[in-house]
N, C-alpha and C positions, 0 to 999 in steps of 0.2 A: 575129410578124406585123408589128409596128410598128418593128422594130429599124432597118431601113434608112431608114425615114421620118424617124426622129429622130437618125440617125447614131450608133447604139449597136452595140457589138460583142457584147453579151450582155444578157440581161434584167436590168434594174436592181432589180426588186422581187420576186425569187423569195423564198419563205419558208423554203427549206432553208438551214441554216447554211453560210456561205462566208466564210472568214477575210478575203478581199479586201474584203468588204462590211461589215466590223466598223466601226461608227460610234464614234469616240472622243469625240464631244461629249457634252454633258449628263452629265459625270462618268463616262461609261463607261470611258474610258481610265484615269482615276484609280482606278476600282474594280478594273480589271484589274491595275494595278500594285500596288494594295494586296493583292490576292489572292496575287500572286507573292511579295510581301514576306512576308506572313503564313505562307504554306506553306514558305517558305525558312527562316524564323526560329522560328515558333511550334511548340510541342510538343503543343498540343491540337487539337481538331477545329475546322473552319471551316464556317460555315453561310451560304448565300446564299438569300434568299427574295425572291419577286416574283410579281406577278400573271401570269396566263396571257398569253403574247404579249409580255412585256417584254424578252425576249432572253436568258433564262438559258442555254438550250442553246448559243446562239451564243457567249456568254461562256465557257462551259465548254470549247468546242472551241478557241477562240482561246487560252485559258489554257494548253492543252497545248503550243502552239507557243512560248509565252513562258516556260516554266519553265526554270530553270537546268539545265545539262547533268547535274548530279549527281542531279536528280530525274526519275524515270521514271514517267510517268502511265499509269494503267489507268482507262479510262473505262467506266462501266456505264450503259447507256441503258435497261435493263429492270429496274425495281425490284421487279417482282412475282415474287420468288423467295424460297424458304424458306432457312433457315439452311444446310442441306446444299448447296443449289444455289449459294448465294453462295460458299461455300468451294470448291466444285468449279470455279467460274468463275475464282476467284483462282488456284487451283492450276494451272489450264490456262494462264492468262496468264503465270504465273511459271515454267512448264515443269516443274512438279513433280507433275503429276497422277499418281495411282497407275496402274499398268498395268491393262489390262482383265482383269477376273476377280479382282483382288486386293481386299483390304478397303478399301471406299470409305466407311467410316463417317465421321461428322462429326469425331470425335476424331482419326482418322487423317489426315483432310484438314487439320485445323487444325495438326497437328504438322508436316505436310509444308510448309504455307504458312509456318509460323514458321521452319523450317530454311532455306527459300528466302529469306526476308526477312533472316535473319542473314547468309547468303551475299552478298546484295546489299549489305548494310551494310558487310561486310568488304571489298568491292570498291570502296567509296567512293560507293555509290549508295543512295538511299532511294526507296521506292515512294510515290507519291501516288495515292490512290484517289478518283476523282471520280464521285459518284453523282448522276445526273440523276433528276428526278421523285421525289426522296426522300420526299415527302409520301405517296406511294402504297405505300411499303415496309411489309410486315407488321411488327408489333411484335416478333416473335421474331427477325426479321432485323436490325432496328435494335439489338436487344440483342446480337446477334453483332457488329455494327459496334462497339459499346462495348467488347466483349471484345477485338476486334482492336486497338483503340486502346490497350489495356493492354500490348501486346507491345512490349518495349523492351530495349535493351542496358543496360549499367551506367549510362549517362548520357543516352542518347537514345532517342526512339521509333523503332521499326523501320518504321512506316508512318504516313503523314500522310493525313488523310481530309477531304474537302470535300463537304458535302451541298448540293445545289441543289434547291429545291422551291418550291411555291406557298405562300401564306400559311397554308394548312392545316398545313404543317410546323411552324409556330410553335405552332399549337393542339395538335398532337400532342405536341410536346416539353413543353408545359405540363402534361401529364397527370402525376399523381403517380407512376405506374409508369415514367415516362420521365425522372424527375429525375436519375438517375445519368448518363444519356447527356447531358442538358442541361448538367449541371455540368462536363462535359468539353469543351464548346464554348467556346473562348476568344475567338473573333471572330465577330460577327454582322454581316452585310452585307445591305443591302436594295437591290434593283434597282427603281427607281420608273419609272412611265410618263414619257414625254417631256413637258415643259412645252410649251404652245402656241408659245412663241417658238423652241423648238428643232426643231419639226416641219419648218419650211421648210429649215433647215440640213441636217437629216437627209435630206430628199428630194433636195436638190441634191447632197449627198455621194454618195448611191446612184447618181444619174444619171451623175455624173462618174467614179465607180468603174467604171461600165459602158461608159465610152468617150465620153460626151457632152462636147463642147467649145464649146458656144455659150452664149448668154445663158440665164437661167433659163427653163425651160419652163413651170413652174407659177407662175401669177400669185398675188398676195397673197390674193385672195378664195378661190381654190381651195385654197390651203394652210390658210386659216382654216377652211374647210368640212371638209377632211380631218382637221384637228386636233380639231375638235369631234366629228365622227362616229367617230373612232378612239379617243378618250379618251387619246391619247398612247401607246397600245400599238403597238409597232413592227410586230408581225405584221399588225395591222389597217391600219396605215398602208401597208404593202406591198401588201395586197390592194386597198385603195381607190385608191392611186396607180397601180397597174397597170391597173385598170379605167378610170381617168380618162384615162390615156395612150391606151388603146384607143378611148375615146369621141372624143378629139381626132383620132386617126388616121382614124376612120370618117368624120368630116366634113371631112377633108383639111386640118386645121389643124396648125400647128407649135407651138401654145401651148395649155396646159390652163387652162380657165376654171372659175369656180364652177359653171356649168351642167354641165360635164363631171364635176366632182366630185359634183354632185347625182345625175347619172345613175349614177355608179359606186356610190353608196350605195344607190340604188334597186335596183340589180342584185344586191345582196348581201342576206343574211339577218342582218346584224349588227344588234345592238341598241345604240342610243346609250347609252354608260355614263352613269350618274347623276352629276350634278355632285358633285365632291369625292370621287369613287370610292365612292359610297354602295353598301353591300351590303344584302341583305335584313335582316340582323341590325341594321345601323345604322338602316335605315328603320323597323324595328319599334320600336326604342328611341326614335326621333324621334317616331313616332306616339304611343307611350305617354306620352312627356314632354308632348306637345301636349294629350293628354286630361287629364293631371294639372293642367296650367296652366289649361285651360278650366274644369275642375271647381273649382279654387281661385278663379278669377275669378267664377264663378257664386255660390259660397258667400260670397265677399266682398261681392258686390253685394247678396245677400239680407240679410246682416248690416247693411250700410249703409242699406238701405231701412228698417230698423227704427229708425234713429236719429231722434229727434224733431227738428223743425225748430228748436226753441229751443236745441238742443244744438249749434248751428253753431259753427265754429271761432271763437276770440276775434277774429281779424282781421276776420271778416265782421260780428260784432256791433259792432265799433268803427267801422263806417261803410263797410266793404267790401260787395261784392255777395254776399249770402248765397245758398247753393245752394237751389234750390226744394225745398219739402217733398216727400218721397217719392222724391228722386233723390240718388244719392251725389254728394258734392262732387268736383270734379275733383282728382285726385291730382297732386302735383308730380312733375315728371320725376325719374327716378333720378339721383343724383349720379354724375358720371363717375368711374370707378375711378382711384385714384391710381397703381396699379401699371401697368407697361407691358404692352401687349397681346402675346400670344404669337403669332408668325407661324406659318402652316402650314409644315410641313417638306416641302421638295421640291427636287429638283436643278435647277440652272440653269447650264448651261455646263460645260465640262470644264477643270479646271486641268491644266496640262501636267505638274505634279509628281506623282510616284507615291505611294508607299505611305503608308497610314495604317491604324490598327487600331481603328476605331470600330464602332458598331452598323451603320453604313452609310456609304458615301461619299455625301455630300450637301452642298449649299450652299443656303441659303435664297434664294428669288427675291427680290431687293431690293424689287421693287414690291409684295410681299406684306407688307412690314414696316410696322407702324403707327408714324406719327410722333407724338410727344407733342404735346399741345395747344399748349403754349407752347415755342418754340425760341429759345435765345439766338442772337444774330447770329453767323454764321460766314462765313468767306471763301468765295467761289464756287469757288475752285480748291483746295478741301480735298483732293480726290483727287489732283490734279496735284502738289501739294506733298508729299503722302504718298508718291507714287511716286518722286519725286526724292530725298526724304530716306531712303527705304528701300533705295536702290540699293547704297549702301556696305555695308550689313549683308548683303544677299542675295548679294553677290559675294565677301565676305571672311569671313563666319562659318565656323568650322571644320565640316568634314563631319559630325563626330560630335555636333554640337549638335542640338537638337530644337526644333520650333515647333508651333503649333496653327493649322491652316487653318480659318478661320471660314466663308468662302464664296467662290464664284467665279461669274462671269457673263460672257457675251459682251461685247466692248468696246462694242457698240451700246447696251448698257444702262448706259452710264457714269453717267447721271444717277441711276439707282436705286442704283448702287454708291456714288455720292457721298453719298446719303442714308444708306446703311448705315454708311459711315465716320463720318458726323457723329454718328449715334446711338451707335455703338461708342465714340467718343471721350468721350461723356458717361457711359458705363457702365464702361469698362475703363481701365487705365493707358495714357494716350495715348502715353507714351514707348515702350511695348512693341507698339504697333499699327503694322503695316507693310502695304505693298501692292506688287504687281509685275505686270507685263504679260508674257504668253507667247503665242507663235504655236504653234498646234496644228493637227491635221488638221481639226478642226471650226471653225477660225477663231481670231482673236485673242481671248484671254481676259484678264480682270482678276481677280486673286485677292487677298483680304484675309486676312492672317495675323497671328498674335499670339504674343508671348513669345520668350524665348531660354533654353532649358533644357539642363542638362548631360547629361540622359539621358531615355530614354523614360518611365521611372517618374515623373520629375518633371513631364514634360509631361502624362501621364495624370492625375496628381493635380491639376494646375492646370485641366485640362479639366473635372474633376468639380466645380469651383467656379464655372464660368461662369454668368452669369445665365440664367434660364429661356428668355428670348426668343432667346438664342443657342444654348443647349443643345438646344432643340427641333429645331433645324435639323441636329443631329448633326455638329458639327465634329469634326475628326480630328487626331490627333497624327502628325507626320511628321519624318523626319530631314532635316537641311539638305542632305545629299548628294543627296536626291531632286530638289532644285532644279537640280542640274547634270547630271542624266541626260537623254539625248535623249528 
């Protein structure tokens, strides 16, 4: 309806997966590259978890188009199948389904699938099974997935498997009866909601992918409102942005304002996500903790009420002001912890470099990092000097060397990245700390990296020793060759 009004050739905010609208910012591209790398090199299962509407299905569909030629993808969108149905679907996809009327038992199907996988491997191909909505898969079917992962030649697995699911998948795999399957998962990735700073970039990217060629249609206030109401979930962003465009069109305007975004939210039945992604379980725990603290405070007050006035602290008896009888003396403020605060883990911007093999592709938002109370004087151009001194290594290091990516962020957040670098220099070996700038589909990014390792194992071992405030942000190990890939 509004396409011609805004100069669009197609709808920019449809919620069905479309590869042309894959947003590479906020570490989405890095996660895609990491999946390609993991499925091409790893022998175990791969898991990707994320909240509803974070873009897991889009990621799985785009992944199919980016797999190497020797990997053939089979995509399963319906997880609600039993063991026999799963094997029947695989047999059909591999062209080895038993003829009608013949024995279609699970054993016969499994044997046919195994023979087909052997034939594919002999021809230089491997099958990659991508299972969407895996959290809804019955336990017996997941057990069949585990058995499929056991199929192998003398040296290689015959099938590679990637599970995509909501956080419930993590809970399911944590069950005792699922431990054998969980042990076979070598790579765990998490797809997080977009950070508020990424929402505007995402909206503008979708508009231009749909053919728009003018100045930004959504003003800063409307983006802020959409970011708040969507909780960073891309599906919700699409719904709200589409309705906001319609509201602007209805009043004959060519720009979307906060009022349009407010109307869009009012026209939906979306519930504003709780701050910090609070879930009912987390809220219940928070309430319980509050009750415990209140009870403790009450009991402390009762006990202090019983303290006689002559038992005042020595400082008061020595001439200070004593607490009135019947009232607890004011308690001194708690001493500030000596340890560094742990920043919340969240993605911020897309590094243009590909693969890593961590729990998730992520980089800590620099503005979430707590600065120590006292900072030694540092030059204002810490980041600039680091970028300059790092250029020699990033361009000349051998392709087979490895490094650890600590974080990345849009170039507009340079001041926050600067603070991150300063803190990292006080924590890590400053000689091993580097940074680089990269132009990506989501805009120019700044990435902070660390180390120079001979192989992946060494990088992973070093990764395990990083300080908690860095490890919480899920840094990733990557090969130097990834710096040179387009």
